[in-house]
C-alpha positions as CSV (number, residue, x, y, z in Angstrom):
1,X,135.4,-187.3,-170.3
2,X,137.0,-184.7,-168.2
3,X,136.0,-180.9,-168.2
4,X,137.8,-179.1,-170.6
5,X,138.8,-175.9,-172.5
6,X,136.9,-175.4,-175.8
7,X,137.6,-173.1,-178.7
8,X,136.5,-169.5,-178.1
9,X,133.3,-168.7,-179.9
10,X,132.8,-165.6,-182.5
11,X,131.5,-162.6,-180.2
12,X,129.2,-162.0,-183.5
13,X,127.4,-165.5,-182.5
14,X,123.9,-164.4,-182.3
15,X,121.8,-165.7,-178.9
16,X,118.1,-165.5,-179.1
17,X,116.4,-165.3,-175.5
18,X,113.0,-166.8,-175.1
19,X,111.6,-163.3,-174.6
20,X,113.3,-160.4,-175.7
21,X,115.4,-159.4,-178.7
22,X,118.5,-161.6,-180.3
23,X,121.8,-160.0,-179.8
24,X,125.5,-160.8,-180.3
25,X,127.5,-162.6,-177.6
26,X,129.8,-159.7,-177.1
27,X,126.3,-157.7,-175.9
28,X,125.4,-160.5,-173.6
29,X,128.8,-160.6,-172.1
30,X,129.0,-156.7,-171.6
31,X,128.4,-156.9,-167.8
32,X,128.4,-160.5,-166.7
33,X,129.8,-164.0,-167.7
34,X,127.6,-166.5,-169.1
35,X,127.0,-170.2,-167.7
36,X,124.9,-172.2,-169.9
37,X,123.3,-175.3,-169.1
38,X,122.9,-176.8,-172.7
39,X,120.0,-179.2,-173.1
40,X,118.3,-181.1,-176.1
41,X,114.8,-181.3,-175.0
42,X,114.2,-184.5,-177.2
43,X,116.3,-186.7,-175.1
44,X,115.9,-188.4,-171.9
45,X,119.4,-187.6,-170.8
46,X,118.7,-183.8,-170.9
47,X,115.6,-184.4,-168.8
48,X,117.6,-186.4,-166.4
49,X,119.8,-183.7,-165.5
50,X,117.1,-181.2,-165.4
51,X,116.6,-180.8,-161.6
52,X,120.2,-180.7,-160.9
53,X,121.0,-178.1,-163.4
54,X,118.2,-175.9,-161.6
55,X,119.9,-176.4,-158.5
56,X,123.2,-175.2,-159.6
57,X,121.8,-172.5,-161.4
58,X,119.7,-171.5,-158.5
59,X,122.8,-171.4,-156.4
60,X,124.8,-168.9,-158.9
61,X,121.4,-166.6,-159.2
62,X,122.9,-163.8,-157.2
63,X,126.6,-163.8,-158.5
64,X,128.2,-162.1,-161.3
65,X,127.4,-164.5,-163.8
66,X,124.2,-164.9,-166.0
67,X,123.3,-168.7,-165.5
68,X,121.0,-169.7,-168.5
69,X,119.4,-172.4,-170.3
70,X,120.5,-172.9,-174.1
71,X,118.0,-175.2,-175.6
72,X,118.2,-176.7,-178.9
73,X,114.8,-176.0,-179.7
74,X,112.0,-173.4,-180.3
75,X,110.4,-171.2,-177.7
76,X,107.2,-173.4,-177.8
77,X,109.3,-176.7,-177.0
78,X,111.5,-174.7,-174.4
79,X,108.7,-173.3,-172.7
80,X,107.3,-177.0,-172.5
81,X,110.4,-178.8,-171.6
82,X,111.4,-176.3,-168.9
83,X,107.7,-175.6,-167.4
84,X,108.3,-172.9,-164.5
85,X,112.1,-172.7,-164.9
86,X,111.5,-171.0,-168.1
87,X,110.2,-167.8,-166.2
88,X,112.9,-168.4,-163.6
89,X,115.9,-168.1,-165.8
90,X,117.2,-166.6,-168.9
91,X,116.6,-168.9,-171.5
92,X,118.2,-168.8,-175.1
93,X,116.7,-171.2,-178.1
94,X,119.0,-172.8,-180.5
95,X,116.9,-174.6,-183.1
96,X,119.3,-175.0,-185.7
97,X,122.2,-175.5,-183.1
98,X,124.3,-172.7,-184.4
99,X,125.2,-171.7,-180.8
100,X,125.9,-175.3,-179.9
101,X,128.5,-175.7,-182.8
102,X,129.9,-172.3,-182.2
103,X,130.7,-173.4,-178.5
104,X,132.3,-176.6,-179.9
105,X,130.2,-179.0,-178.1
106,X,129.9,-182.5,-178.9
107,X,127.6,-183.9,-176.3
108,X,124.3,-183.0,-174.5
109,X,123.6,-181.7,-171.6
110,X,126.7,-179.8,-171.1
111,X,127.7,-177.2,-168.7
112,X,129.7,-174.3,-169.8
113,X,131.7,-171.0,-168.7
114,X,131.9,-168.1,-171.0
115,X,133.9,-165.3,-169.4
116,X,133.0,-161.8,-169.9
117,X,136.1,-161.7,-172.8
118,X,134.4,-164.2,-174.8
119,X,136.9,-167.0,-173.8
120,X,135.5,-170.7,-172.2
121,X,138.2,-171.9,-169.9
122,X,136.1,-174.9,-168.8
123,X,133.1,-176.6,-170.0
124,X,131.6,-180.2,-169.0
125,X,129.9,-182.3,-171.4
126,X,127.6,-185.3,-170.8
127,X,126.9,-185.5,-166.9
128,X,130.0,-186.3,-164.8
129,X,129.6,-184.8,-161.4
130,X,133.1,-184.3,-161.0
131,X,133.5,-182.4,-164.3
132,X,130.3,-180.0,-163.5
133,X,131.7,-179.7,-160.1
134,X,134.9,-178.4,-161.8
135,X,133.0,-175.8,-163.8
136,X,131.3,-174.7,-160.8
137,X,134.3,-174.3,-158.9
138,X,135.6,-171.9,-161.9
139,X,132.6,-169.9,-161.8
140,X,132.6,-169.6,-158.0
141,X,136.1,-168.6,-158.0
142,X,135.6,-166.0,-160.8
143,X,132.7,-164.5,-159.0
144,X,133.8,-164.9,-155.2
145,X,130.7,-167.0,-154.7
146,X,130.0,-170.0,-153.1
147,X,129.7,-173.4,-155.2
148,X,127.0,-176.0,-155.0
149,X,127.4,-179.5,-153.7
150,X,128.2,-182.1,-156.5
151,X,126.9,-184.5,-156.4
152,X,124.1,-184.1,-154.0
153,X,121.6,-186.4,-152.9
154,X,119.0,-187.2,-155.6
155,X,121.2,-186.3,-158.5
156,X,121.7,-188.9,-161.2
157,X,124.6,-191.2,-161.7
158,X,127.1,-190.2,-164.3
159,X,126.2,-190.5,-168.0
160,X,127.5,-190.0,-171.5
161,X,125.5,-187.3,-173.1
162,X,123.9,-187.6,-176.5
163,X,125.6,-186.1,-180.1
164,X,125.2,-182.4,-179.5
165,X,125.2,-182.1,-183.4
166,X,122.3,-184.7,-185.1
């Protein structure tokens, strides 16, 4: 599957952070773009990509984009799955998968760019280094930042994701 453009979500979509108060998407996009890595902590596929996702997110940590994990679970399971990464990055919890549905995702893990105007110009579903590189290149160009190397030594081989809506 190639990186793709997804339908734009409603700016009224409520995102619930691991800590802090839930707010609509429009408020999360006030200052920065969002770049969620969407994971299902109950699947092997999401665990296989966790280290690579963290590396990508560290690369963009100082850019004008809020890199984040969007987890299809509650806060306790997100903390368990992410371990110390839960304290390093913004984490949203989506146990009923309302955000996953609103983003139009069909496979997890996914990597999505949501621009500050609420549009999704590019997203990658499943793990294909070429597709995730395309999302990274778009983020880097949009924020005038350097892009991560994809794939890098130690990254897993390409694989299809699991169904996003179960």
